PyMOL Python script that loads the backbone (N, CA, C, O; Angstrom):
from pymol import cmd

cmd.read_pdbstr("""\
ATOM      1  N   UNK A   1      -8.474 -51.972-191.339  1.00  0.00           N
ATOM      2  CA  UNK A   1      -9.467 -52.125-190.324  1.00  0.00           C
ATOM      3  C   UNK A   1      -9.019 -53.460-189.405  1.00  0.00           C
ATOM      4  O   UNK A   1      -8.523 -54.425-189.986  1.00  0.00           O
ATOM      5  N   UNK A   2      -9.169 -53.475-188.273  1.00  0.00           N
ATOM      6  CA  UNK A   2      -8.638 -54.069-187.495  1.00  0.00           C
ATOM      7  C   UNK A   2      -9.036 -55.851-187.507  1.00  0.00           C
ATOM      8  O   UNK A   2      -8.204 -56.758-187.495  1.00  0.00           O
ATOM      9  N   UNK A   3     -10.819 -56.027-187.540  1.00  0.00           N
ATOM     10  CA  UNK A   3     -11.588 -56.845-187.879  1.00  0.00           C
ATOM     11  C   UNK A   3     -11.886 -57.145-188.947  1.00  0.00           C
ATOM     12  O   UNK A   3     -12.812 -57.956-188.939  1.00  0.00           O
ATOM     13  N   UNK A   4     -11.389 -56.763-190.335  1.00  0.00           N
ATOM     14  CA  UNK A   4     -12.008 -57.408-191.542  1.00  0.00           C
ATOM     15  C   UNK A   4     -11.804 -58.331-191.798  1.00  0.00           C
ATOM     16  O   UNK A   4     -11.339 -58.339-192.938  1.00  0.00           O
ATOM     17  N   UNK A   5     -11.873 -59.313-191.370  1.00  0.00           N
ATOM     18  CA  UNK A   5     -12.223 -60.868-191.692  1.00  0.00           C
ATOM     19  C   UNK A   5     -13.565 -60.977-191.260  1.00  0.00           C
ATOM     20  O   UNK A   5     -14.062 -62.066-191.546  1.00  0.00           O
ATOM     21  N   UNK A   6     -14.496 -59.994-190.510  1.00  0.00           N
ATOM     22  CA  UNK A   6     -15.859 -60.197-190.121  1.00  0.00           C
ATOM     23  C   UNK A   6     -16.376 -60.354-190.918  1.00  0.00           C
ATOM     24  O   UNK A   6     -17.247 -61.208-190.753  1.00  0.00           O
ATOM     25  N   UNK A   7     -16.298 -59.706-192.403  1.00  0.00           N
ATOM     26  CA  UNK A   7     -16.897 -59.111-193.783  1.00  0.00           C
ATOM     27  C   UNK A   7     -16.965 -60.534-194.252  1.00  0.00           C
ATOM     28  O   UNK A   7     -18.059 -60.758-194.770  1.00  0.00           O
ATOM     29  N   UNK A   8     -16.166 -61.564-194.245  1.00  0.00           N
ATOM     30  CA  UNK A   8     -16.040 -62.768-194.902  1.00  0.00           C
ATOM     31  C   UNK A   8     -17.405 -63.787-193.883  1.00  0.00           C
ATOM     32  O   UNK A   8     -17.662 -64.914-194.306  1.00  0.00           O
ATOM     33  N   UNK A   9     -17.913 -63.438-193.025  1.00  0.00           N
ATOM     34  CA  UNK A   9     -18.732 -64.015-192.315  1.00  0.00           C
ATOM     35  C   UNK A   9     -20.371 -63.597-192.421  1.00  0.00           C
ATOM     36  O   UNK A   9     -21.310 -64.390-192.353  1.00  0.00           O
ATOM     37  N   UNK A  10     -20.436 -62.428-192.569  1.00  0.00           N
ATOM     38  CA  UNK A  10     -21.713 -61.215-192.416  1.00  0.00           C
ATOM     39  C   UNK A  10     -21.317 -60.802-193.339  1.00  0.00           C
ATOM     40  O   UNK A  10     -20.174 -60.823-193.798  1.00  0.00           O
ATOM     41  N   UNK A  11     -22.556 -60.232-193.837  1.00  0.00           N
ATOM     42  CA  UNK A  11     -22.751 -59.056-195.315  1.00  0.00           C
ATOM     43  C   UNK A  11     -22.605 -57.671-194.654  1.00  0.00           C
ATOM     44  O   UNK A  11     -23.315 -57.243-193.744  1.00  0.00           O
ATOM     45  N   UNK A  12     -21.616 -57.061-195.225  1.00  0.00           N
ATOM     46  CA  UNK A  12     -21.906 -55.368-194.853  1.00  0.00           C
ATOM     47  C   UNK A  12     -23.271 -54.778-194.804  1.00  0.00           C
ATOM     48  O   UNK A  12     -23.646 -54.084-193.859  1.00  0.00           O
ATOM     49  N   UNK A  13     -23.797 -54.982-195.543  1.00  0.00           N
ATOM     50  CA  UNK A  13     -25.257 -54.546-195.761  1.00  0.00           C
ATOM     51  C   UNK A  13     -26.030 -55.235-194.650  1.00  0.00           C
ATOM     52  O   UNK A  13     -27.196 -54.844-194.711  1.00  0.00           O
ATOM     53  N   UNK A  14     -25.863 -56.064-193.702  1.00  0.00           N
ATOM     54  CA  UNK A  14     -26.366 -56.632-192.494  1.00  0.00           C
ATOM     55  C   UNK A  14     -25.893 -56.284-191.512  1.00  0.00           C
ATOM     56  O   UNK A  14     -26.632 -55.736-190.694  1.00  0.00           O
ATOM     57  N   UNK A  15     -24.176 -56.501-191.142  1.00  0.00           N
ATOM     58  CA  UNK A  15     -23.468 -56.000-190.094  1.00  0.00           C
ATOM     59  C   UNK A  15     -23.454 -54.514-189.726  1.00  0.00           C
ATOM     60  O   UNK A  15     -23.321 -54.166-188.553  1.00  0.00           O
ATOM     61  N   UNK A  16     -23.550 -53.895-190.434  1.00  0.00           N
ATOM     62  CA  UNK A  16     -23.334 -52.182-190.116  1.00  0.00           C
ATOM     63  C   UNK A  16     -24.751 -51.747-189.532  1.00  0.00           C
ATOM     64  O   UNK A  16     -24.833 -51.083-188.499  1.00  0.00           O
ATOM     65  N   UNK A  17     -25.714 -52.110-190.165  1.00  0.00           N
ATOM     66  CA  UNK A  17     -27.305 -51.565-189.670  1.00  0.00           C
ATOM     67  C   UNK A  17     -27.349 -52.346-188.327  1.00  0.00           C
ATOM     68  O   UNK A  17     -27.944 -51.952-187.324  1.00  0.00           O
ATOM     69  N   UNK A  18     -26.692 -53.427-188.425  1.00  0.00           N
ATOM     70  CA  UNK A  18     -26.917 -54.275-187.160  1.00  0.00           C
ATOM     71  C   UNK A  18     -26.285 -53.540-185.798  1.00  0.00           C
ATOM     72  O   UNK A  18     -26.784 -53.308-184.697  1.00  0.00           O
ATOM     73  N   UNK A  19     -24.886 -53.260-186.395  1.00  0.00           N
ATOM     74  CA  UNK A  19     -23.694 -52.399-184.974  1.00  0.00           C
ATOM     75  C   UNK A  19     -24.712 -51.011-185.166  1.00  0.00           C
ATOM     76  O   UNK A  19     -25.069 -50.748-184.018  1.00  0.00           O
ATOM     77  N   UNK A  20     -25.129 -50.338-185.801  1.00  0.00           N
ATOM     78  CA  UNK A  20     -25.557 -49.157-185.602  1.00  0.00           C
ATOM     79  C   UNK A  20     -26.719 -48.928-184.806  1.00  0.00           C
ATOM     80  O   UNK A  20     -26.889 -47.963-184.061  1.00  0.00           O
ATOM     81  N   UNK A  21     -27.660 -50.055-185.045  1.00  0.00           N
ATOM     82  CA  UNK A  21     -29.000 -50.325-184.424  1.00  0.00           C
ATOM     83  C   UNK A  21     -28.537 -50.772-182.744  1.00  0.00           C
ATOM     84  O   UNK A  21     -29.089 -50.186-181.814  1.00  0.00           O
ATOM     85  N   UNK A  22     -27.582 -51.750-182.501  1.00  0.00           N
ATOM     86  CA  UNK A  22     -27.008 -51.734-181.045  1.00  0.00           C
ATOM     87  C   UNK A  22     -26.992 -50.581-180.776  1.00  0.00           C
ATOM     88  O   UNK A  22     -27.952 -50.072-180.197  1.00  0.00           O
ATOM     89  N   UNK A  23     -25.881 -49.857-181.133  1.00  0.00           N
ATOM     90  CA  UNK A  23     -25.523 -48.902-180.604  1.00  0.00           C
ATOM     91  C   UNK A  23     -26.594 -47.566-180.017  1.00  0.00           C
ATOM     92  O   UNK A  23     -26.467 -46.823-179.044  1.00  0.00           O
ATOM     93  N   UNK A  24     -27.527 -47.641-180.939  1.00  0.00           N
ATOM     94  CA  UNK A  24     -29.118 -46.980-180.816  1.00  0.00           C
ATOM     95  C   UNK A  24     -29.407 -47.383-179.740  1.00  0.00           C
ATOM     96  O   UNK A  24     -28.973 -46.750-178.777  1.00  0.00           O
ATOM     97  N   UNK A  25     -30.178 -48.485-179.522  1.00  0.00           N
ATOM     98  CA  UNK A  25     -30.613 -49.026-178.757  1.00  0.00           C
ATOM     99  C   UNK A  25     -29.501 -48.491-177.346  1.00  0.00           C
ATOM    100  O   UNK A  25     -29.844 -47.686-176.480  1.00  0.00           O
ATOM    101  N   UNK A  26     -28.870 -48.812-177.382  1.00  0.00           N
ATOM    102  CA  UNK A  26     -27.715 -49.183-175.910  1.00  0.00           C
ATOM    103  C   UNK A  26     -28.138 -47.600-175.764  1.00  0.00           C
ATOM    104  O   UNK A  26     -28.937 -47.434-174.843  1.00  0.00           O
ATOM    105  N   UNK A  27     -27.837 -46.603-176.352  1.00  0.00           N
ATOM    106  CA  UNK A  27     -27.752 -45.306-175.913  1.00  0.00           C
ATOM    107  C   UNK A  27     -29.212 -44.884-175.402  1.00  0.00           C
ATOM    108  O   UNK A  27     -29.357 -44.361-174.296  1.00  0.00           O
ATOM    109  N   UNK A  28     -29.830 -45.029-175.897  1.00  0.00           N
ATOM    110  CA  UNK A  28     -31.656 -45.033-175.362  1.00  0.00           C
ATOM    111  C   UNK A  28     -32.013 -45.806-174.172  1.00  0.00           C
ATOM    112  O   UNK A  28     -32.957 -45.535-173.430  1.00  0.00           O
ATOM    113  N   UNK A  29     -31.098 -46.912-174.018  1.00  0.00           N
ATOM    114  CA  UNK A  29     -31.495 -48.003-172.736  1.00  0.00           C
ATOM    115  C   UNK A  29     -30.647 -47.336-171.489  1.00  0.00           C
ATOM    116  O   UNK A  29     -30.994 -47.551-170.328  1.00  0.00           O
ATOM    117  N   UNK A  30     -29.388 -46.423-171.844  1.00  0.00           N
ATOM    118  CA  UNK A  30     -28.769 -45.717-170.842  1.00  0.00           C
ATOM    119  C   UNK A  30     -29.356 -44.308-170.472  1.00  0.00           C
ATOM    120  O   UNK A  30     -29.357 -43.928-169.301  1.00  0.00           O
ATOM    121  N   UNK A  31     -29.871 -43.517-171.529  1.00  0.00           N
ATOM    122  CA  UNK A  31     -30.268 -42.440-171.557  1.00  0.00           C
ATOM    123  C   UNK A  31     -31.767 -42.944-170.164  1.00  0.00           C
ATOM    124  O   UNK A  31     -31.929 -42.482-169.035  1.00  0.00           O
ATOM    125  N   UNK A  32     -32.536 -43.949-170.862  1.00  0.00           N
ATOM    126  CA  UNK A  32     -34.149 -44.188-170.032  1.00  0.00           C
ATOM    127  C   UNK A  32     -33.556 -44.316-168.826  1.00  0.00           C
ATOM    128  O   UNK A  32     -34.124 -43.597-168.004  1.00  0.00           O
ATOM    129  N   UNK A  33     -32.472 -45.049-168.282  1.00  0.00           N
ATOM    130  CA  UNK A  33     -32.184 -45.169-166.938  1.00  0.00           C
ATOM    131  C   UNK A  33     -31.812 -44.321-166.196  1.00  0.00           C
ATOM    132  O   UNK A  33     -31.875 -44.246-164.969  1.00  0.00           O
ATOM    133  N   UNK A  34     -31.178 -43.273-167.376  1.00  0.00           N
ATOM    134  CA  UNK A  34     -30.769 -41.923-166.678  1.00  0.00           C
ATOM    135  C   UNK A  34     -31.898 -40.994-165.978  1.00  0.00           C
ATOM    136  O   UNK A  34     -31.834 -40.599-164.814  1.00  0.00           O
ATOM    137  N   UNK A  35     -32.786 -40.757-166.756  1.00  0.00           N
ATOM    138  CA  UNK A  35     -34.092 -40.413-166.490  1.00  0.00           C
ATOM    139  C   UNK A  35     -35.085 -40.781-165.400  1.00  0.00           C
ATOM    140  O   UNK A  35     -35.884 -40.093-164.766  1.00  0.00           O
ATOM    141  N   UNK A  36     -34.797 -42.054-165.376  1.00  0.00           N
ATOM    142  CA  UNK A  36     -36.009 -42.421-164.075  1.00  0.00           C
ATOM    143  C   UNK A  36     -35.178 -42.708-163.105  1.00  0.00           C
ATOM    144  O   UNK A  36     -35.786 -42.927-162.057  1.00  0.00           O
ATOM    145  N   UNK A  37     -33.628 -42.830-162.986  1.00  0.00           N
ATOM    146  CA  UNK A  37     -33.201 -42.777-161.608  1.00  0.00           C
ATOM    147  C   UNK A  37     -32.230 -41.767-161.064  1.00  0.00           C
ATOM    148  O   UNK A  37     -31.405 -41.832-160.153  1.00  0.00           O
ATOM    149  N   UNK A  38     -32.555 -40.871-161.849  1.00  0.00           N
ATOM    150  CA  UNK A  38     -31.985 -39.801-161.180  1.00  0.00           C
ATOM    151  C   UNK A  38     -32.732 -37.924-161.365  1.00  0.00           C
ATOM    152  O   UNK A  38     -33.135 -37.556-162.469  1.00  0.00           O
ATOM    153  N   UNK A  39     -32.765 -37.370-160.642  1.00  0.00           N
ATOM    154  CA  UNK A  39     -33.407 -36.014-160.581  1.00  0.00           C
ATOM    155  C   UNK A  39     -32.760 -35.036-161.267  1.00  0.00           C
ATOM    156  O   UNK A  39     -33.518 -34.422-162.018  1.00  0.00           O
ATOM    157  N   UNK A  40     -31.565 -34.650-161.279  1.00  0.00           N
ATOM    158  CA  UNK A  40     -31.011 -33.699-162.034  1.00  0.00           C
ATOM    159  C   UNK A  40     -30.366 -34.210-163.113  1.00  0.00           C
ATOM    160  O   UNK A  40     -29.297 -33.644-163.340  1.00  0.00           O
ATOM    161  N   UNK A  41     -30.633 -35.025-163.800  1.00  0.00           N
ATOM    162  CA  UNK A  41     -30.591 -35.179-165.280  1.00  0.00           C
ATOM    163  C   UNK A  41     -31.594 -34.677-166.076  1.00  0.00           C
ATOM    164  O   UNK A  41     -31.305 -34.222-167.183  1.00  0.00           O
ATOM    165  N   UNK A  42     -32.866 -34.692-165.634  1.00  0.00           N
ATOM    166  CA  UNK A  42     -34.333 -34.573-166.586  1.00  0.00           C
ATOM    167  C   UNK A  42     -34.589 -33.152-166.513  1.00  0.00           C
ATOM    168  O   UNK A  42     -35.148 -32.484-167.384  1.00  0.00           O
ATOM    169  N   UNK A  43     -33.969 -32.591-164.998  1.00  0.00           N
ATOM    170  CA  UNK A  43     -33.912 -31.217-164.878  1.00  0.00           C
ATOM    171  C   UNK A  43     -32.587 -30.353-165.674  1.00  0.00           C
ATOM    172  O   UNK A  43     -32.541 -29.185-166.060  1.00  0.00           O
ATOM    173  N   UNK A  44     -31.740 -31.262-165.723  1.00  0.00           N
ATOM    174  CA  UNK A  44     -30.529 -30.615-167.221  1.00  0.00           C
ATOM    175  C   UNK A  44     -30.820 -30.522-168.363  1.00  0.00           C
ATOM    176  O   UNK A  44     -30.172 -29.767-169.086  1.00  0.00           O
ATOM    177  N   UNK A  45     -32.191 -31.481-168.999  1.00  0.00           N
ATOM    178  CA  UNK A  45     -32.340 -31.809-169.935  1.00  0.00           C
ATOM    179  C   UNK A  45     -33.592 -30.721-170.338  1.00  0.00           C
ATOM    180  O   UNK A  45     -33.829 -30.429-171.510  1.00  0.00           O
ATOM    181  N   UNK A  46     -34.173 -30.299-169.460  1.00  0.00           N
ATOM    182  CA  UNK A  46     -34.945 -29.243-169.397  1.00  0.00           C
ATOM    183  C   UNK A  46     -34.579 -27.605-169.541  1.00  0.00           C
ATOM    184  O   UNK A  46     -35.255 -26.695-170.020  1.00  0.00           O
ATOM    185  N   UNK A  47     -33.285 -27.595-168.954  1.00  0.00           N
ATOM    186  CA  UNK A  47     -32.920 -26.100-169.149  1.00  0.00           C
ATOM    187  C   UNK A  47     -32.606 -25.715-167.861  1.00  0.00           C
ATOM    188  O   UNK A  47     -32.237 -24.567-167.611  1.00  0.00           O
ATOM    189  N   UNK A  48     -32.748 -26.789-166.812  1.00  0.00           N
ATOM    190  CA  UNK A  48     -32.728 -26.023-165.452  1.00  0.00           C
ATOM    191  C   UNK A  48     -31.322 -25.593-164.963  1.00  0.00           C
ATOM    192  O   UNK A  48     -30.713 -26.646-164.773  1.00  0.00           O
ATOM    193  N   UNK A  49     -30.591 -24.635-164.697  1.00  0.00           N
ATOM    194  CA  UNK A  49     -29.373 -24.617-164.235  1.00  0.00           C
ATOM    195  C   UNK A  49     -28.807 -25.513-163.076  1.00  0.00           C
ATOM    196  O   UNK A  49     -29.323 -25.696-161.974  1.00  0.00           O
ATOM    197  N   UNK A  50     -27.989 -25.875-163.417  1.00  0.00           N
ATOM    198  CA  UNK A  50     -27.274 -26.546-162.165  1.00  0.00           C
ATOM    199  C   UNK A  50     -27.112 -26.317-160.836  1.00  0.00           C
ATOM    200  O   UNK A  50     -26.777 -25.142-160.684  1.00  0.00           O
ATOM    201  N   UNK A  51     -27.198 -26.925-159.756  1.00  0.00           N
ATOM    202  CA  UNK A  51     -27.188 -26.173-158.492  1.00  0.00           C
ATOM    203  C   UNK A  51     -25.740 -25.748-158.411  1.00  0.00           C
ATOM    204  O   UNK A  51     -24.754 -26.359-158.824  1.00  0.00           O
ATOM    205  N   UNK A  52     -25.800 -24.685-157.850  1.00  0.00           N
ATOM    206  CA  UNK A  52     -24.330 -24.271-157.499  1.00  0.00           C
ATOM    207  C   UNK A  52     -23.461 -24.428-156.372  1.00  0.00           C
ATOM    208  O   UNK A  52     -24.159 -24.014-155.446  1.00  0.00           O
ATOM    209  N   UNK A  53     -22.542 -24.718-155.970  1.00  0.00           N
ATOM    210  CA  UNK A  53     -21.609 -25.149-154.784  1.00  0.00           C
ATOM    211  C   UNK A  53     -21.377 -24.197-154.280  1.00  0.00           C
ATOM    212  O   UNK A  53     -21.491 -23.204-154.999  1.00  0.00           O
ATOM    213  N   UNK A  54     -21.070 -24.036-153.263  1.00  0.00           N
ATOM    214  CA  UNK A  54     -20.257 -22.964-152.970  1.00  0.00           C
ATOM    215  C   UNK A  54     -19.353 -23.366-151.882  1.00  0.00           C
ATOM    216  O   UNK A  54     -19.798 -23.983-150.915  1.00  0.00           O
ATOM    217  N   UNK A  55     -17.960 -23.014-151.994  1.00  0.00           N
ATOM    218  CA  UNK A  55     -17.020 -23.174-151.535  1.00  0.00           C
ATOM    219  C   UNK A  55     -17.117 -22.662-150.357  1.00  0.00           C
ATOM    220  O   UNK A  55     -17.517 -21.501-150.263  1.00  0.00           O
ATOM    221  N   UNK A  56     -16.663 -23.647-148.812  1.00  0.00           N
ATOM    222  CA  UNK A  56     -16.084 -22.928-147.648  1.00  0.00           C
ATOM    223  C   UNK A  56     -14.421 -22.859-147.506  1.00  0.00           C
ATOM    224  O   UNK A  56     -13.627 -23.799-147.470  1.00  0.00           O
ATOM    225  N   UNK A  57     -14.136 -21.234-147.429  1.00  0.00           N
ATOM    226  CA  UNK A  57     -12.700 -21.555-146.997  1.00  0.00           C
ATOM    227  C   UNK A  57     -12.488 -21.597-145.304  1.00  0.00           C
ATOM    228  O   UNK A  57     -13.072 -21.155-144.315  1.00  0.00           O
ATOM    229  N   UNK A  58     -11.335 -22.374-145.591  1.00  0.00           N
ATOM    230  CA  UNK A  58     -11.483 -22.916-143.765  1.00  0.00           C
ATOM    231  C   UNK A  58     -10.923 -21.639-142.683  1.00  0.00           C
ATOM    232  O   UNK A  58     -10.290 -20.613-142.934  1.00  0.00           O
ATOM    233  N   UNK A  59     -11.267 -21.998-141.843  1.00  0.00           N
ATOM    234  CA  UNK A  59     -10.690 -20.820-140.640  1.00  0.00           C
ATOM    235  C   UNK A  59      -9.621 -20.909-140.313  1.00  0.00           C
ATOM    236  O   UNK A  59      -8.975 -21.901-139.976  1.00  0.00           O
ATOM    237  N   UNK A  60      -9.228 -19.393-140.422  1.00  0.00           N
ATOM    238  CA  UNK A  60      -8.214 -19.513-139.711  1.00  0.00           C
ATOM    239  C   UNK A  60      -7.571 -19.060-138.360  1.00  0.00           C
ATOM    240  O   UNK A  60      -6.454 -19.466-138.041  1.00  0.00           O
TER     241      UNK A  60
END
""", "prot")
cmd.dss("prot")
cmd.show_as("cartoon", "prot")
cmd.util.cbc("prot")
cmd.orient("prot")
């Protein structure tokens, strides 16, 4: 473990739940921001298909 000395300052029974809680809160904030600021993300979560992109061949 690269940062093993952190557990001499913070008990693992306190530090591990704090780290996992911070990861969960970060993920929730990120997803809430995506849901509030985009239209495609909520449609994707609701199971709607993504818009199809049609590639146009160059004229010869």
